TORTOR-485848 format. One record per residue (C-alpha): residue in one letter; x negated, y, z; residue number from 1. Coordinates in nm, 3 decimals, always signed. Layout:
BEGIN
BATOR  residu       px       py       pz  num
BATOR       a        X        Y        Z  NUM
...
% end
This chain:
BEGIN
BATOR  residu       px       py       pz  num
BATOR       m   +0.000   +0.000   +0.000    1
BATOR       n   -0.117   +0.353   -0.075    2
BATOR       d   -0.261   +0.504   +0.244    3
BATOR       t   -0.067   +0.827   +0.183    4
BATOR       w   +0.268   +0.663   +0.262    5
BATOR       t   +0.452   +0.757   +0.581    6
BATOR       p   +0.821   +0.727   +0.670    7
BATOR       s   +0.855   +1.095   +0.579    8
BATOR       s   +0.638   +1.110   +0.264    9
BATOR       w   +0.954   +1.086   +0.051   10
BATOR       r   +1.023   +1.449   +0.148   11
BATOR       t   +0.753   +1.565   -0.098   12
BATOR       r   +0.944   +1.407   -0.390   13
BATOR       p   +1.266   +1.506   -0.568   14
BATOR       a   +1.558   +1.338   -0.389   15
BATOR       g   +1.878   +1.290   -0.583   16
BATOR       q   +2.225   +1.224   -0.445   17
BATOR       q   +2.163   +1.401   -0.112   18
BATOR       p   +2.458   +1.595   +0.037   19
BATOR       e   +2.452   +1.971   +0.080   20
BATOR       w   +2.442   +1.992   +0.459   21
BATOR       p   +2.573   +2.335   +0.564   22
BATOR       d   +2.363   +2.346   +0.883   23
BATOR       e   +2.014   +2.197   +0.855   24
BATOR       g   +1.955   +2.255   +1.226   25
BATOR       r   +2.251   +2.032   +1.320   26
BATOR       l   +2.130   +1.770   +1.074   27
BATOR       d   +1.781   +1.769   +1.229   28
BATOR       d   +1.931   +1.732   +1.579   29
BATOR       v   +2.139   +1.432   +1.467   30
BATOR       l   +1.841   +1.265   +1.297   31
BATOR       k   +1.633   +1.309   +1.611   32
BATOR       r   +1.909   +1.141   +1.814   33
BATOR       l   +1.926   +0.855   +1.563   34
BATOR       n   +1.552   +0.809   +1.592   35
BATOR       t   +1.586   +0.736   +1.965   36
BATOR       l   +1.859   +0.473   +1.923   37
BATOR       p   +1.791   +0.097   +1.911   38
BATOR       p   +1.730   -0.066   +1.572   39
BATOR       l   +2.033   -0.224   +1.409   40
BATOR       v   +1.832   -0.520   +1.277   41
BATOR       f   +1.490   -0.656   +1.362   42
BATOR       a   +1.168   -0.698   +1.167   43
BATOR       g   +1.166   -1.075   +1.220   44
BATOR       e   +1.512   -1.104   +1.066   45
BATOR       a   +1.400   -0.906   +0.760   46
BATOR       r   +1.095   -1.134   +0.725   47
BATOR       r   +1.326   -1.435   +0.744   48
BATOR       l   +1.536   -1.293   +0.459   49
BATOR       t   +1.226   -1.235   +0.248   50
BATOR       a   +1.132   -1.601   +0.302   51
BATOR       v   +1.470   -1.740   +0.194   52
BATOR       l   +1.484   -1.499   -0.100   53
BATOR       g   +1.146   -1.643   -0.195   54
BATOR       d   +1.328   -1.975   -0.236   55
BATOR       v   +1.576   -1.798   -0.466   56
BATOR       a   +1.293   -1.644   -0.671   57
BATOR       e   +1.144   -1.990   -0.717   58
BATOR       g   +1.475   -2.140   -0.832   59
BATOR       h   +1.550   -2.343   -0.520   60
BATOR       a   +1.846   -2.141   -0.387   61
BATOR       f   +2.117   -1.898   -0.501   62
BATOR       l   +2.206   -1.554   -0.363   63
BATOR       l   +2.563   -1.443   -0.291   64
BATOR       q   +2.567   -1.070   -0.213   65
BATOR       a   +2.920   -0.946   -0.150   66
BATOR       g   +3.132   -0.698   +0.038   67
BATOR       d   +3.316   -0.369   +0.020   68
BATOR       c   +3.237   -0.102   -0.238   69
BATOR       a   +3.218   +0.143   +0.053   70
BATOR       e   +3.296   +0.085   +0.418   71
BATOR       s   +3.553   +0.309   +0.580   72
BATOR       f   +3.592   +0.469   +0.922   73
BATOR       d   +3.970   +0.442   +0.884   74
BATOR       g   +3.999   +0.072   +0.798   75
BATOR       f   +3.756   -0.052   +1.062   76
BATOR       s   +3.887   -0.349   +1.263   77
BATOR       a   +3.783   -0.693   +1.382   78
BATOR       d   +4.045   -0.849   +1.154   79
BATOR       s   +3.910   -0.679   +0.841   80
BATOR       i   +3.554   -0.790   +0.921   81
BATOR       r   +3.670   -1.147   +0.991   82
BATOR       d   +3.875   -1.165   +0.670   83
BATOR       k   +3.587   -1.037   +0.459   84
BATOR       l   +3.358   -1.293   +0.619   85
BATOR       k   +3.612   -1.568   +0.550   86
BATOR       v   +3.604   -1.494   +0.177   87
BATOR       i   +3.224   -1.490   +0.165   88
BATOR       l   +3.201   -1.817   +0.360   89
BATOR       q   +3.458   -1.976   +0.129   90
BATOR       m   +3.267   -1.862   -0.179   91
BATOR       a   +2.941   -1.995   -0.033   92
BATOR       v   +3.101   -2.334   +0.037   93
BATOR       v   +3.237   -2.353   -0.318   94
BATOR       l   +2.899   -2.257   -0.465   95
BATOR       t   +2.702   -2.498   -0.245   96
BATOR       y   +2.941   -2.791   -0.280   97
BATOR       g   +2.995   -2.737   -0.652   98
BATOR       s   +2.632   -2.689   -0.748   99
BATOR       g   +2.425   -2.864   -0.479  100
BATOR       v   +2.217   -2.547   -0.439  101
BATOR       p   +2.165   -2.374   -0.101  102
BATOR       v   +2.331   -2.031   -0.089  103
BATOR       v   +2.182   -1.725   +0.081  104
BATOR       k   +2.461   -1.508   +0.223  105
BATOR       l   +2.403   -1.132   +0.209  106
BATOR       g   +2.680   -0.886   +0.296  107
BATOR       r   +2.739   -0.534   +0.170  108
BATOR       i   +2.836   -0.451   +0.525  109
BATOR       a   +2.730   -0.273   +0.846  110
BATOR       g   +2.589   +0.028   +0.663  111
BATOR       q   +2.742   +0.053   +0.313  112
BATOR       f   +2.907   +0.391   +0.373  113
BATOR       a   +2.745   +0.635   +0.129  114
BATOR       k   +2.836   +0.647   -0.240  115
BATOR       p   +2.646   +0.807   -0.528  116
BATOR       r   +2.850   +1.043   -0.743  117
BATOR       s   +2.817   +1.142   -1.107  118
BATOR       s   +2.906   +1.503   -1.018  119
BATOR       p   +2.874   +1.710   -0.698  120
BATOR       t   +3.235   +1.822   -0.740  121
BATOR       e   +3.567   +1.668   -0.841  122
BATOR       t   +3.899   +1.811   -0.951  123
BATOR       v   +4.201   +1.723   -0.737  124
BATOR       g   +4.519   +1.867   -0.886  125
BATOR       d   +4.428   +2.224   -0.971  126
BATOR       r   +4.143   +2.252   -0.719  127
BATOR       v   +3.771   +2.187   -0.757  128
BATOR       l   +3.637   +2.029   -0.437  129
BATOR       p   +3.302   +1.890   -0.322  130
BATOR       a   +3.288   +1.521   -0.416  131
BATOR       f   +3.373   +1.259   -0.156  132
BATOR       r   +3.037   +1.093   -0.080  133
BATOR       g   +3.157   +0.824   +0.159  134
BATOR       h   +3.271   +0.837   +0.520  135
BATOR       i   +2.914   +0.877   +0.642  136
BATOR       v   +2.912   +1.225   +0.482  137
BATOR       n   +3.263   +1.370   +0.454  138
BATOR       d   +3.635   +1.288   +0.451  139
BATOR       p   +3.834   +1.189   +0.140  140
BATOR       a   +4.125   +1.424   +0.223  141
BATOR       a   +4.172   +1.677   -0.057  142
BATOR       t   +4.086   +1.992   +0.137  143
BATOR       e   +3.780   +2.215   +0.148  144
BATOR       e   +3.742   +2.153   +0.521  145
BATOR       a   +3.752   +1.775   +0.487  146
BATOR       r   +3.485   +1.774   +0.215  147
BATOR       v   +3.226   +1.963   +0.420  148
BATOR       a   +2.928   +1.735   +0.494  149
BATOR       d   +2.922   +1.667   +0.870  150
BATOR       p   +2.598   +1.527   +1.023  151
BATOR       e   +2.787   +1.381   +1.321  152
BATOR       r   +2.926   +1.124   +1.080  153
BATOR       l   +2.577   +0.970   +1.065  154
BATOR       i   +2.610   +0.881   +1.434  155
BATOR       q   +2.958   +0.739   +1.377  156
BATOR       a   +2.824   +0.526   +1.090  157
BATOR       y   +2.545   +0.396   +1.313  158
BATOR       n   +2.791   +0.309   +1.592  159
BATOR       q   +3.030   +0.133   +1.356  160
BATOR       s   +2.740   -0.058   +1.199  161
BATOR       a   +2.626   -0.171   +1.544  162
BATOR       s   +2.977   -0.291   +1.632  163
BATOR       t   +3.011   -0.470   +1.298  164
BATOR       l   +2.675   -0.643   +1.339  165
BATOR       n   +2.766   -0.753   +1.691  166
BATOR       l   +3.088   -0.910   +1.568  167
BATOR       m   +2.924   -1.067   +1.262  168
BATOR       r   +2.660   -1.231   +1.480  169
BATOR       a   +2.932   -1.363   +1.711  170
BATOR       f   +3.127   -1.507   +1.416  171
BATOR       t   +2.830   -1.663   +1.236  172
BATOR       k   +2.651   -1.802   +1.543  173
BATOR       g   +2.938   -1.860   +1.786  174
BATOR       g   +3.143   -2.132   +1.618  175
BATOR       f   +3.357   -1.950   +1.358  176
BATOR       a   +3.115   -2.048   +1.076  177
BATOR       d   +3.104   -2.414   +1.188  178
BATOR       l   +3.179   -2.647   +0.896  179
BATOR       n   +3.435   -2.816   +1.117  180
BATOR       q   +3.635   -2.491   +1.082  181
BATOR       v   +3.621   -2.493   +0.703  182
BATOR       h   +4.002   -2.519   +0.666  183
BATOR       l   +4.055   -2.215   +0.890  184
BATOR       w   +3.871   -1.985   +0.648  185
BATOR       n   +4.155   -2.015   +0.395  186
BATOR       q   +4.388   -1.720   +0.443  187
BATOR       e   +4.762   -1.773   +0.411  188
BATOR       f   +4.807   -1.561   +0.099  189
BATOR       v   +4.522   -1.751   -0.068  190
BATOR       a   +4.616   -2.104   +0.041  191
BATOR       t   +4.923   -2.121   -0.184  192
BATOR       s   +4.731   -2.015   -0.496  193
BATOR       r   +4.556   -2.248   -0.738  194
BATOR       e   +4.219   -2.131   -0.610  195
BATOR       g   +4.328   -2.188   -0.251  196
BATOR       q   +4.443   -2.539   -0.331  197
BATOR       r   +4.113   -2.619   -0.505  198
BATOR       y   +3.933   -2.487   -0.198  199
BATOR       e   +4.147   -2.703   +0.034  200
BATOR       k   +4.046   -3.009   -0.166  201
BATOR       i   +3.677   -2.927   -0.112  202
BATOR       a   +3.743   -2.857   +0.257  203
BATOR       s   +3.906   -3.198   +0.296  204
BATOR       e   +3.613   -3.370   +0.123  205
BATOR       i   +3.367   -3.192   +0.354  206
BATOR       e   +3.573   -3.293   +0.657  207
BATOR       r   +3.578   -3.653   +0.538  208
BATOR       a   +3.201   -3.650   +0.480  209
BATOR       l   +3.140   -3.518   +0.832  210
BATOR       r   +3.360   -3.792   +0.980  211
BATOR       f   +3.171   -4.053   +0.778  212
BATOR       m   +2.830   -3.930   +0.900  213
BATOR       s   +2.956   -3.924   +1.257  214
BATOR       a   +3.089   -4.281   +1.220  215
BATOR       c   +2.744   -4.386   +1.095  216
BATOR       g   +2.596   -4.271   +1.424  217
BATOR       i   +2.445   -3.945   +1.304  218
BATOR       d   +2.442   -3.688   +1.582  219
BATOR       l   +2.598   -3.392   +1.402  220
BATOR       s   +2.589   -3.177   +1.714  221
BATOR       a   +2.211   -3.156   +1.678  222
BATOR       e   +2.232   -3.020   +1.322  223
BATOR       e   +2.239   -2.641   +1.368  224
BATOR       n   +2.300   -2.573   +1.000  225
BATOR       l   +2.640   -2.743   +1.027  226
BATOR       h   +2.755   -2.516   +1.307  227
BATOR       q   +2.620   -2.172   +1.225  228
BATOR       v   +2.494   -1.973   +0.928  229
BATOR       d   +2.235   -1.706   +0.864  230
BATOR       f   +2.416   -1.396   +0.744  231
BATOR       f   +2.218   -1.089   +0.642  232
BATOR       t   +2.320   -0.728   +0.580  233
BATOR       s   +2.242   -0.484   +0.300  234
BATOR       h   +2.336   -0.143   +0.169  235
BATOR       e   +2.221   +0.115   -0.081  236
BATOR       a   +1.952   +0.331   +0.080  237
BATOR       l   +2.103   +0.657   -0.038  238
BATOR       l   +2.078   +0.904   +0.253  239
BATOR       l   +1.706   +0.912   +0.311  240
BATOR       g   +1.716   +1.114   +0.631  241
BATOR       y   +1.934   +0.845   +0.790  242
BATOR       e   +1.705   +0.567   +0.664  243
BATOR       e   +1.392   +0.744   +0.787  244
BATOR       a   +1.546   +0.796   +1.132  245
BATOR       l   +1.607   +0.420   +1.164  246
BATOR       t   +1.261   +0.316   +1.043  247
BATOR       r   +1.046   +0.153   +1.309  248
BATOR       q   +0.691   +0.016   +1.329  249
BATOR       d   +0.687   -0.355   +1.410  250
BATOR       s   +0.496   -0.425   +1.730  251
BATOR       l   +0.376   -0.765   +1.602  252
BATOR       t   +0.242   -0.672   +1.260  253
BATOR       g   +0.212   -0.294   +1.261  254
BATOR       d   +0.423   -0.281   +0.942  255
BATOR       w   +0.711   -0.039   +0.896  256
BATOR       y   +1.068   -0.169   +0.860  257
BATOR       d   +1.389   +0.017   +0.783  258
BATOR       c   +1.598   -0.123   +1.067  259
BATOR       s   +1.933   -0.001   +0.931  260
BATOR       a   +1.976   -0.328   +0.736  261
BATOR       h   +1.790   -0.645   +0.641  262
BATOR       l   +1.780   -0.549   +0.272  263
BATOR       l   +1.804   -0.206   +0.109  264
BATOR       w   +1.857   -0.137   -0.256  265
BATOR       i   +1.789   +0.156   -0.490  266
BATOR       g   +2.076   +0.255   -0.717  267
BATOR       e   +2.077   +0.312   -1.091  268
BATOR       r   +2.095   +0.689   -1.034  269
BATOR       t   +1.799   +0.707   -0.792  270
BATOR       r   +1.535   +0.466   -0.932  271
BATOR       q   +1.307   +0.737   -1.076  272
BATOR       l   +0.944   +0.629   -1.033  273
BATOR       d   +0.840   +0.974   -0.908  274
BATOR       g   +1.152   +1.011   -0.696  275
BATOR       a   +1.204   +1.009   -0.321  276
BATOR       h   +1.394   +0.678   -0.305  277
BATOR       v   +1.118   +0.474   -0.469  278
BATOR       e   +0.861   +0.655   -0.255  279
BATOR       f   +1.044   +0.575   +0.069  280
BATOR       l   +1.128   +0.212   -0.001  281
BATOR       r   +0.789   +0.113   -0.140  282
BATOR       g   +0.646   +0.160   +0.210  283
BATOR       v   +0.889   -0.042   +0.421  284
BATOR       r   +0.846   -0.419   +0.440  285
BATOR       n   +1.212   -0.516   +0.408  286
BATOR       p   +1.316   -0.710   +0.102  287
BATOR       l   +1.436   -0.459   -0.158  288
BATOR       g   +1.676   -0.448   -0.449  289
BATOR       c   +1.674   -0.220   -0.753  290
BATOR       k   +1.971   -0.173   -0.985  291
BATOR       i   +1.885   -0.196   -1.354  292
BATOR       g   +2.143   -0.042   -1.585  293
BATOR       s   +2.183   +0.002   -1.958  294
BATOR       s   +1.935   +0.291   -1.975  295
BATOR       a   +1.643   +0.091   -1.831  296
BATOR       s   +1.354   -0.007   -2.056  297
BATOR       a   +1.122   -0.302   -2.007  298
BATOR       d   +0.830   -0.068   -1.941  299
BATOR       e   +1.023   +0.121   -1.672  300
BATOR       v   +1.118   -0.202   -1.500  301
BATOR       l   +0.758   -0.325   -1.503  302
BATOR       e   +0.646   +0.001   -1.341  303
BATOR       l   +0.916   -0.037   -1.075  304
BATOR       c   +0.794   -0.391   -1.005  305
BATOR       e   +0.440   -0.264   -0.958  306
BATOR       a   +0.552   +0.024   -0.735  307
BATOR       l   +0.787   -0.177   -0.514  308
BATOR       n   +0.607   -0.512   -0.499  309
BATOR       p   +0.240   -0.464   -0.593  310
BATOR       e   +0.141   -0.767   -0.383  311
BATOR       r   +0.387   -0.983   -0.582  312
BATOR       i   +0.544   -1.142   -0.278  313
BATOR       p   +0.824   -1.385   -0.376  314
BATOR       g   +1.151   -1.266   -0.225  315
BATOR       r   +1.036   -0.907   -0.176  316
BATOR       l   +1.210   -0.763   -0.484  317
BATOR       l   +1.552   -0.820   -0.642  318
BATOR       l   +1.624   -0.685   -0.990  319
BATOR       i   +2.000   -0.635   -1.007  320
BATOR       s   +2.120   -0.602   -1.366  321
BATOR       r   +2.437   -0.401   -1.428  322
BATOR       m   +2.453   -0.375   -1.806  323
BATOR       g   +2.821   -0.426   -1.891  324
BATOR       a   +2.974   -0.729   -2.061  325
BATOR       d   +2.937   -0.581   -2.409  326
BATOR       r   +2.569   -0.485   -2.376  327
BATOR       i   +2.393   -0.741   -2.156  328
BATOR       d   +2.319   -0.984   -2.441  329
BATOR       d   +2.110   -0.717   -2.618  330
BATOR       l   +1.961   -0.529   -2.323  331
BATOR       l   +1.865   -0.791   -2.065  332
BATOR       p   +1.648   -1.037   -2.267  333
BATOR       p   +1.352   -0.800   -2.338  334
BATOR       i   +1.342   -0.698   -1.970  335
BATOR       v   +1.346   -1.060   -1.851  336
BATOR       q   +1.078   -1.150   -2.104  337
BATOR       a   +0.851   -0.864   -1.997  338
BATOR       v   +0.886   -0.924   -1.621  339
BATOR       h   +0.840   -1.299   -1.660  340
BATOR       a   +0.534   -1.257   -1.884  341
BATOR       a   +0.378   -1.018   -1.631  342
BATOR       g   +0.420   -1.277   -1.356  343
BATOR       h   +0.639   -1.075   -1.120  344
BATOR       p   +0.821   -1.320   -0.883  345
BATOR       v   +1.152   -1.132   -0.871  346
BATOR       v   +1.499   -1.249   -0.778  347
BATOR       w   +1.724   -1.192   -1.079  348
BATOR       e   +2.074   -1.093   -0.971  349
BATOR       c   +2.381   -0.995   -1.173  350
BATOR       d   +2.609   -0.708   -1.069  351
BATOR       p   +2.902   -0.762   -1.309  352
BATOR       m   +3.117   -0.494   -1.144  353
BATOR       h   +2.968   -0.151   -1.213  354
BATOR       g   +2.907   -0.186   -1.585  355
BATOR       n   +3.268   -0.288   -1.644  356
BATOR       t   +3.460   -0.011   -1.469  357
BATOR       f   +3.716   +0.188   -1.668  358
BATOR       v   +4.020   +0.408   -1.608  359
BATOR       a   +4.357   +0.243   -1.672  360
BATOR       p   +4.644   +0.436   -1.835  361
BATOR       s   +4.786   +0.490   -1.486  362
BATOR       g   +4.473   +0.689   -1.396  363
BATOR       r   +4.341   +0.419   -1.160  364
BATOR       k   +3.980   +0.306   -1.184  365
BATOR       t   +3.976   -0.068   -1.241  366
BATOR       r   +3.781   -0.366   -1.371  367
BATOR       d   +3.900   -0.662   -1.574  368
BATOR       f   +3.823   -1.005   -1.430  369
BATOR       a   +3.760   -1.142   -1.780  370
BATOR       a   +3.488   -0.881   -1.840  371
BATOR       i   +3.331   -0.954   -1.500  372
BATOR       m   +3.307   -1.324   -1.581  373
BATOR       s   +3.187   -1.250   -1.934  374
BATOR       e   +2.889   -1.055   -1.798  375
BATOR       i   +2.807   -1.334   -1.552  376
BATOR       r   +2.820   -1.596   -1.827  377
BATOR       s   +2.591   -1.385   -2.046  378
BATOR       f   +2.354   -1.337   -1.750  379
BATOR       f   +2.327   -1.715   -1.712  380
BATOR       a   +2.286   -1.765   -2.087  381
BATOR       v   +1.999   -1.513   -2.105  382
BATOR       h   +1.812   -1.683   -1.823  383
BATOR       r   +1.874   -2.025   -1.969  384
BATOR       a   +1.728   -1.908   -2.300  385
BATOR       e   +1.426   -1.749   -2.130  386
BATOR       g   +1.358   -2.039   -1.894  387
BATOR       t   +1.411   -1.821   -1.584  388
BATOR       w   +1.638   -1.869   -1.284  389
BATOR       p   +1.968   -1.675   -1.262  390
BATOR       g   +1.922   -1.608   -0.892  391
BATOR       g   +2.247   -1.455   -0.774  392
BATOR       v   +2.556   -1.239   -0.809  393
BATOR       h   +2.640   -0.905   -0.649  394
BATOR       i   +3.015   -0.866   -0.599  395
BATOR       e   +3.247   -0.598   -0.458  396
BATOR       l   +3.535   -0.772   -0.280  397
BATOR       t   +3.775   -0.752   +0.010  398
BATOR       g   +3.957   -1.002   +0.226  399
BATOR       d   +4.279   -0.804   +0.179  400
BATOR       d   +4.554   -0.893   -0.068  401
BATOR       v   +4.492   -0.596   -0.297  402
BATOR       t   +4.564   -0.530   -0.665  403
BATOR       e   +4.265   -0.328   -0.779  404
BATOR       c   +4.106   -0.544   -1.051  405
BATOR       l   +4.308   -0.669   -1.348  406
BATOR       g   +4.344   -1.031   -1.450  407
BATOR       g   +4.231   -1.350   -1.281  408
BATOR       t   +4.453   -1.653   -1.248  409
BATOR       d   +4.715   -1.431   -1.083  410
BATOR       a   +4.713   -1.217   -1.398  411
BATOR       i   +4.727   -0.895   -1.197  412
BATOR       a   +4.869   -0.619   -1.416  413
BATOR       d   +5.029   -0.372   -1.172  414
BATOR       l   +4.747   -0.182   -1.003  415
BATOR       d   +4.985   +0.042   -0.810  416
BATOR       e   +5.130   -0.246   -0.608  417
BATOR       r   +4.848   -0.255   -0.351  418
BATOR       y   +4.568   -0.024   -0.466  419
BATOR       e   +4.389   +0.059   -0.141  420
BATOR       t   +4.022   +0.128   -0.215  421
BATOR       a   +3.876   +0.465   -0.124  422
BATOR       c   +3.621   +0.436   -0.403  423
BATOR       d   +3.568   +0.150   -0.651  424
BATOR       p   +3.808   -0.138   -0.730  425
BATOR       r   +3.739   -0.469   -0.553  426
BATOR       l   +3.823   -0.832   -0.622  427
BATOR       n   +4.078   -0.978   -0.384  428
BATOR       a   +4.025   -1.312   -0.211  429
BATOR       r   +4.193   -1.520   -0.484  430
BATOR       q   +3.989   -1.356   -0.759  431
BATOR       s   +3.672   -1.398   -0.552  432
BATOR       l   +3.733   -1.771   -0.511  433
BATOR       d   +3.810   -1.803   -0.881  434
BATOR       l   +3.475   -1.637   -0.955  435
BATOR       a   +3.293   -1.872   -0.714  436
BATOR       f   +3.436   -2.183   -0.883  437
BATOR       q   +3.332   -2.057   -1.226  438
BATOR       v   +2.981   -1.961   -1.110  439
BATOR       a   +2.942   -2.306   -0.949  440
BATOR       e   +3.019   -2.461   -1.288  441
BATOR       l   +2.756   -2.239   -1.451  442
BATOR       l   +2.501   -2.345   -1.189  443
BATOR       r   +2.580   -2.713   -1.250  444
BATOR       s   +2.519   -2.672   -1.621  445
% end
């Protein structure tokens, strides 16, 4: 690592997507308070994630990264966290059982509050207002007062993240994630669907297999992996002051870790090589992701690989393609070829959501399930042709029974029925399970 890096060296670089804080003094006071608070995650946990992502990079495991487009202060509850976890656990079971490949579970949760915007303002009715940048910055209500960036929201985001992590650890280590509970993960509104019934069949086969092993005298109580799961957190490292305030030096290794999440990623809008986001994240030892959109060239991606993972550590760097279903076949192959030829041990991950967003005639932002699956299928086909491993998928979903993405086996057509997202459209639980079954078939092939 370049000796000039410090947790604050990003401040000498241009930083995009930062809010206009009206009172810098208040912001500094809040960041100083954040810097005194306990870390949300620990360096050893981040190292553990790097190790298992190394297995993904080498083609021995698959990554499922999933969760809300943007977490909300308003919709925060134990039930919503549990239901989101249920969907992710179900998808992981389907992927593991259907493909025989271990699945790394990584949530967009406990920190995914900030959202990049294409414009600093938006028009609501006849008024031009500051853009809503996520609950960590301002409020979505359509008033000037609500849209003022408030630094105290950084503290609220930290507190909600801490509560979410506490509950997630209880769920994943305290019995809820036990394979003996596999039937209980199927929510009522999902269980009656075709996807829910397919899942119930798998759950019954798992239950039967566990009974068989027990009858053979195998002590299943001693097998920790049957009773708990490793579940990691991630978010886009957008607000660099917040990330810097939660960066700590590990007492064991002396390395710096951003302790706001196990994995941080750089977005398509902030991946400039001379920018503040690349400068900040190159110096922390967490595993990192970088979104690669339709404007990325092979040369740019190679430079990002060198900047973010110069030591070429397997599992350190994810390249998350978000090309769009109609462009991935042309754009992704030369990037994969260049990175593979240069010997960078990256995790290749497909984000099929962001390149396929459009505005429906009703004015609602949406995505079509058929386009989402088309991009995933093309992602697998590219890697099959190049002899590389299609390492994972990056999905925006919810455990709620929403109607935000079109299509799927339910053939959702009426977005207004239950359109609840504060930002981008999400797959509901039935659509998420449908996706998992189809990805499992791609992995088998």
